[in-house]
C-alpha positions in Angstrom: 0.0 0.0 0.0 2.8 2.4 1.0 4.6 1.6 -2.3 1.4 2.3 -4.3 0.9 5.7 -2.6 4.6 6.6 -3.2 4.3 5.6 -6.9 1.1 7.7 -7.2 2.8 10.7 -5.7 5.8 10.5 -8.0 3.5 10.1 -11.0 1.5 13.2 -10.0 4.6 15.2 -9.5 6.1 14.2 -12.8 2.8 14.9 -14.6 3.2 18.6 -13.5 6.7 18.8 -15.0 6.7 19.7 -18.7 7.7 22.3 -21.2 4.4 24.1 -21.1 4.8 27.5 -19.5 2.0 29.3 -17.7 1.8 32.8 -19.1 2.5 35.6 -16.6 -0.5 37.5 -15.4 -1.3 40.7 -17.3 -0.6 43.3 -14.5 -1.9 46.1 -16.8 -5.3 44.6 -17.0 -8.0 47.0 -15.9 -10.6 45.1 -14.0 -14.3 45.7 -14.3 -15.5 47.5 -11.1 -17.5 44.5 -9.7 -20.0 47.0 -8.3 -19.6 50.1 -6.3 -19.6 51.1 -2.6 -20.2 54.6 -1.1 -17.2 56.2 0.6 -17.2 59.5 2.4 -14.2 61.7 3.1 -15.6 64.2 5.7 -12.2 65.9 6.3 -12.2 66.8 2.6 -15.9 67.5 2.2 -16.7 65.0 -0.4 -18.2 61.6 -1.0 -18.4 59.2 -4.0 -18.9 55.6 -5.0 -15.8 53.6 -5.6 -15.3 50.3 -7.6 -15.2 47.2 -5.4 -12.5 45.4 -7.3 -10.0 48.4 -7.6 -7.2 49.0 -5.2 -7.7 52.0 -2.9 -4.7 54.0 -1.7 -5.1 56.7 1.0 -4.0 60.2 0.0 -1.7 62.7 1.6 -2.0 66.4 1.8 -4.3 67.6 -1.0 -4.6 64.2 -2.5 -7.7 62.5 -1.0 -7.3 59.1 -2.5 -6.2 57.1 -5.5 -8.1 54.2 -7.0 -6.3 51.8 -9.4 -6.6 48.6 -11.4 -3.8 47.7 -13.7 -3.2 50.6 -16.1 -6.4 52.4 -15.0 -6.3 55.0 -12.3 -8.6 57.6 -10.6 -7.0 60.3 -8.4 -9.1 62.6 -6.3 -7.7 65.9 -5.1 -9.1 68.7 -3.0 -7.7 72.2 -2.9 -9.0 74.9 -0.6 -9.7 78.1 -2.5 -10.0 81.7 -1.1 -10.8 83.3 -4.5 -14.4 83.3 -5.8 -15.2 80.0 -7.4 -16.8 79.8 -10.8 -20.6 79.4 -10.6 -22.2 81.1 -13.6 -22.0 79.8 -17.1 -19.6 82.6 -18.1 -17.3 81.9 -15.1 -17.3 78.1 -15.8 -16.6 78.7 -19.5 -13.6 80.9 -18.5 -12.4 78.2 -16.1 -12.8 75.6 -18.9 -10.7 77.6 -21.4 -8.1 78.3 -18.7 -7.8 74.6 -17.7 -7.4 73.5 -21.4 -4.6 76.0 -21.9 -2.9 74.8 -18.7 -3.1 71.2 -19.7 -1.8 71.9 -23.2 1.1 74.0 -21.7 2.1 71.1 -19.4 1.7 68.5 -22.1 2.3 69.6 -25.7 1.1 66.2 -26.9 -2.3 66.7 -25.4 -5.2 66.5 -27.9 -8.6 67.7 -26.6 -11.4 65.3 -27.4 -14.2 67.2 -25.6 -15.0 69.6 -22.8 -18.1 70.8 -21.1 -19.7 72.5 -18.1 -21.6 70.5 -15.6 -24.4 72.3 -13.8 -26.6 70.2 -11.5 -27.9 70.8 -8.0 -25.0 71.1 -5.6 -22.4 70.8 -8.3 -20.7 73.2 -10.7 -17.9 71.7 -12.7 -15.8 71.6 -15.8 -14.9 68.4 -17.5 -12.1 67.9 -20.0 -11.4 64.7 -22.0 -8.4 64.2 -24.2 -5.3 62.1 -25.1 -1.9 63.0 -23.8 1.3 61.6 -22.3 1.5 60.6 -18.6 4.8 59.4 -17.3 5.9 58.6 -20.8 2.8 56.6 -21.8 -0.2 57.6 -23.9 -3.3 58.0 -21.8 -6.8 59.1 -22.4 -7.9 61.3 -19.5 -11.2 62.4 -18.2 -10.6 65.3 -15.7 -13.5 66.8 -13.6 -12.9 70.0 -11.8 -15.8 70.6 -9.3 -16.2 73.9 -7.5 -18.0 74.5 -4.2 -17.8 74.6 -0.5 -14.7 76.8 -0.6 -12.7 74.2 -2.6 -11.9 72.8 -6.0 -12.2 69.0 -6.2 -10.4 67.4 -9.1 -11.0 63.8 -10.2 -8.6 62.6 -12.8 -9.4 59.3 -14.4 -7.2 57.8 -17.0 -6.5 54.6 -19.0 -4.7 53.6 -22.2 -6.6 54.9 -25.3 -7.5 51.4 -26.5 -9.2 50.6 -23.2 -10.6 54.0 -22.3 -14.1 53.7 -23.7 -14.8 50.4 -21.9 -13.3 51.6 -18.6 -15.0 55.0 -18.9 -18.4 53.4 -19.4 -17.9 50.7 -16.7 -16.0 52.7 -14.0 -15.0 56.3 -14.6 -18.5 57.6 -15.5 -20.3 56.1 -12.5 -17.6 57.3 -10.1 -17.6 60.8 -11.5 -21.4 61.0 -11.5 -21.5 59.9 -7.9 -19.3 62.8 -6.6 -21.0 65.0 -4.0 -19.4 68.0 -2.3 -20.1 68.8 1.4 -18.7 71.2 4.0 -15.2 69.9 5.0 -14.8 68.9 8.7 -11.6 69.4 10.6 
């Protein structure tokens, strides 16, 4: 009996040895969100819904948090502002033009795809979408600049151009639509 078990163990071990290689995992794969959960950041005066299957990294300073899966990333920033924040259509349009100029000055490869104002109850924002270079790699970025409660909250979401449409529909859009601004608590 003992000899039979030993022979079986050797046969199983040898069966696993071969020339076939297991391909390495694709660490750049951007996972589907797998659903969303609400998260509040009272210190920063904001809340949003984040993807369940993405990695969440706490922020430091003005960076609230970073969410990531493979080559996809969402970074959330909050900057206190003392100057008047854009509220009217004219002010938001001026902010939109200024932001586009700033992005193009920082990244000469940036190509604007679209931009718009967002005006809904409790949220005044400017959104910019385009393709540029981030850390040497081409990325499509959807950047939302929301104004209110004495702050500018920026949500930058980016992915490789060939994956952007899928990730934007599955993850970026729902996260950005869920953003709510509140009074920050110390």
